[in-house]
N, C-alpha and C positions, 0 to 999 in steps of 0.2 A: 684360307679355308683348309683346315687340316684333314689329311687322309683323302680317300676317294670320295668325291662329291658328285651329285647328280644335278645336271643343268638342263633346263628346257630353253631352247633357243629358237627365236623366229628370225627370219632373214639370213639364214646360214648359207644361202646359195651364192652370195657374192659380197664384195666389199667388206665392211666392218664385221658383219655376221660371219662370213667365211673365215676371216682371220681369227676371230674369237673361238669359233668351233674347232678350227685346226689346232690352236694352242691348248685348249682344254683337253682335246682328244689326245694330243701328243704327250701330255703329262699324266695320262692315265685316268682322268676323270670320266664319268659316264655322261654322255651327251644324248639328249632326246631332241631331235631336229624336227621342227614343224615344217610341213610342206602343204601347199595348197591343194595338191591332188596326188594320186598314187604314182603317176609317172615322175613327178618331181621328187617324191619320197624315195623312189628307186635310185634316182641320180644322186641324191644326198647320201644314201646308204653306201653306194659304190665309192663315193669320194671319201667316206669316213668309215672304213671297215669296222664292224662291231657296234656302230652307233645304232640307236633305236630311232624310229621316226613316228610322227604323229600327224595325221592328215585332217585338215579342216581349212576352209576358205575364209580368210580374214575379210574378204569383201562382203561376206554375209554373216556377221557376228551372231545373229539370232540362231543360226544352225550349228554353232560350234559345240554346244552342249550335247546335242543329238549326235553329232559326228563322233565326239569323244566317248559317248556311251557305248559305242560299238568297237572300241579299241581298249587296249590295256594301258592304263596310266601308271606312272611310277608311284610307289607308296610314300616316298618322301621326295621333296624337291629342295635342294640347297640354294638354287638360284633360278629365277625366271628372268630371262634376258629378252626384252622387247627391242629388237633391232630392225625388224621389217618396217618398210615405209614406202609410200608412193608420193609423187609430186606432179602436179599439173599447174603450170603458171597461167596467169591471165588476170586482166583487170576486173574489178567488181562489175563494171558495166558489161563485160563479156562472159563471165563465168555462169554456167547453167546450174540448176539445182542438182543435176546428175553428177557434175564434176565436184560440187561441194560434198554431196553424200558419199561419193567414192573415197575422197581423202579423209573425211571424218570417220568413215567406217573402218578403214585400214589403220589409220594413224592414231585413232583415239578410242573408238568404241570397242574394237577388237582387243586392244590391250587391256581395257577395263574388264571385258568379259573373260579373257584368259586369266587375268589376275583373280577374279572371283572364283573361277573353276579350280585354280590351283592353291588357293589360300589355305585349305585344310592341310595339304602336304607341306606348304611353306611354314605353317605354324608348328607342325611336328618337328621339322628340322631347324626351327628358328633361322630360317633362310633369309634370302635377300632378293628383292625385286630391283632390276636395273632397267630404267627407261632411257634408251638412246634417243634423245630429243634432237634439238637443232638450235643453231643461233637464232632461227626464226621463231623459236619458242620463247625468246626473250625480247626480240625486236622484229616487227614485221615491216616489210618494205613494199613499195609499189609493185604490183604484179604478183605478190605472194600472199594475198589475203586468205584464201582457202587453206593453203598449206600452213601458213602462220597461225590461223585460228585453230587448226587441228593440233598443232604443237603447243600453243598456249594452253589449250585444254589438257594436253598431256602433262604439262607442268602442274596444273591444278589437281589432276588425278594423283600424281605422285605426292604432292604436298599433303593432300588430305589422307592418302593411304599411310603415309609416314606417321602421322599423328594417331590414326586409328589403330595401327598395328604395333606401335612401339611397345606397349605393355605385353604383347605376345612374343617379343623378341625378334620380330621381322624387321630387317633393315631395308631402307628404300633409298635408292640413289638415282639422280637424274644426271645424265651426261649431255652436254651441249656442244657437239663438235661444230667447227666452222666447215667450210667447203672441203670435202674429202674426196680423193681420187677414187672414183667408183663408177659403175654403170649408171647409177642415178645422176651423178654429177655430169656425165657425158650427155644424158638426156636433158638436164637443165640447160647446159650450154647450147644444145640444139634448139631448145625452145627460145632461148635468148638470142639466137642467131649469132653466137660467138664461137670462135675456134677453141677447141678443148685441148689444153695442155696439162696432163695429169701431174707433171713435175712441179706445177705451181701450187698444188694443193696438198693437204695433209695425207700422208700414207695411212691406209686403213690399219696397218700394224701399230701405228702410234696410238690410234684411238683404242685398239684392242688392249694395248699396254695399260691405258688408264682404267679400262673396265676391269681387267684382272687385278689391278692395284686395289680397286674398291672392294672386289670380292675377297681378296686375301688379307685385307686389313684386320688386325686382331679385334676381337669382340669388344674390347674396351672403347672402341671408337667407331664412328660411322661417317662416311663421306655422303653428305646430303646432295650437294650440287657441285658439278665439276665442268668448267668451261674450257674447251680445247680450241685454240686458234691456230691458223697457219703460221709457221715459224719463218717463212720467207716470202 
């Protein structure tokens, strides 16, 4: 992606999102960091001096449009990076509608709504939408039904969007990381009742490298789907 670009990033507070935000910021690109509330926005701005922030709760996608209408949005967006996500494990027999709704809202409906809201700017820039999905977006296992359903839905969203926006010059990439050393992974291990050893899993920096590769690919090509698995 030649020259200074503007990137809107969700999930920049930790893990993969933090690694991506830091690297884009360090190379001089403009980053707009999504935060769930004003307090979190202040923390993100302090961690990335000069970065802009955008506040809106992904748990309540219906209110994102209203929240953004009271804030200044960038005139153009070179990339929209959906990296935020939540996970709550449980069997189908135990998961409640509240748990299903929470994961579907944050992992699927909010990315769809954010994409809708930023499509005009993405079209102007002939930009790129990157969905950081999961291995669970390709194969769901016991105990992962709600999370897997949200991520399977995210794949469908990306696939449809890619076909819809191809003529507008908007590229769409899905990245499917395996287990990555992050606070989310620590929570997963806690839910599974297992000891967490981050050295066994993918470094967030490695996933960040794949995302930047997709962003920086010359315009004659497009990475549609990229699976990243632990190397050890």
